[in-house]
C-alpha positions in Angstrom: 128.8 -2.4 30.6 125.5 -3.0 29.2 124.8 -1.8 25.7 121.2 -0.5 24.8 119.7 -2.5 21.9 117.5 -0.5 19.3 115.8 -2.2 16.3 115.5 0.2 13.2 112.1 0.3 11.4 113.4 -1.9 8.6 114.5 -4.6 11.3 110.9 -4.3 12.8 109.3 -4.9 9.5 111.7 -7.7 8.7 110.7 -9.4 12.0 106.9 -8.9 11.3 107.6 -10.5 8.0 109.2 -13.5 9.5 106.1 -14.3 11.9 105.7 -14.5 15.4 108.0 -17.4 16.2 111.1 -16.0 14.8 110.3 -12.6 15.9 110.1 -14.0 19.6 113.2 -15.9 19.1 115.2 -12.8 17.9 113.7 -10.5 20.5 114.4 -13.1 23.4 118.1 -14.0 22.1 119.5 -10.8 20.9 119.8 -9.1 24.3 121.6 -12.2 25.7 124.4 -12.1 22.8 124.5 -8.3 22.2 123.9 -6.5 25.5 127.3 -7.2 27.2 129.8 -7.8 24.7 128.4 -7.0 21.3 131.9 -7.0 19.5 133.0 -10.3 20.6 133.2 -12.9 18.0 132.1 -16.5 18.6 130.4 -19.4 16.8 127.2 -17.3 16.7 128.6 -13.8 16.1 131.1 -12.6 13.5 132.2 -9.5 11.9 131.3 -8.8 8.5 133.0 -7.4 5.2 131.7 -4.3 3.7 128.1 -5.0 2.4 125.0 -3.5 1.0 123.1 -3.5 4.5 125.9 -1.5 6.1 126.1 -4.0 8.9 129.4 -4.6 10.9 128.4 -7.7 12.6 126.1 -10.8 12.1 124.4 -12.9 14.7 123.5 -16.3 13.8 120.4 -17.9 15.2 119.5 -21.2 13.9 118.7 -20.2 10.2 118.0 -16.6 11.1 120.5 -13.8 10.6 120.5 -10.4 12.6 122.6 -7.7 11.1 123.7 -4.9 13.4 126.4 -2.3 14.0 127.5 -1.0 17.1 127.9 2.6 18.4 130.3 2.6 21.4 130.1 6.2 21.9 126.4 5.8 22.7 126.9 2.4 24.2 124.3 0.8 21.8 123.8 -1.9 19.2 121.4 -1.0 16.3 119.8 -3.8 14.8 119.5 -3.1 11.0 118.0 -6.1 9.3 116.9 -9.6 10.0 116.7 -12.5 7.3 116.5 -16.2 7.0 119.6 -18.0 5.5 119.1 -20.8 3.1 122.6 -22.5 2.5 124.5 -19.5 0.9 121.4 -17.2 0.2 120.0 -14.7 2.6 116.2 -13.9 2.0 114.9 -10.6 3.8 111.2 -10.0 3.5 111.1 -12.4 0.6 113.8 -10.8 -1.5 117.3 -12.7 -2.1 120.1 -10.3 -0.9 123.5 -10.8 -1.8 125.7 -9.6 1.3 129.1 -10.1 -0.8 128.2 -7.0 -3.0 130.2 -4.0 -2.2 127.9 -1.1 -1.0 
């Protein structure tokens, strides 16, 4: 069963801010990891605790992080935000975001 991949306006802005090489990496790799089995945990994919982004899942692509949620009824994956991780910090559009905070 193939899931449709949708990017929110915030995710599109995040990708533009990261630059063309990062955007190309995400747009090329995301369908590969999210289209068939988006809820499968792996070394690249993990379920998230409640967070301010409202993301249920994280996809790891080198130092990039793709935050998404899955709509089983609509068979779609919605990419909410994209950022760059430096050690324990995630930076989204130049702003450090603490994902451990409760929403």
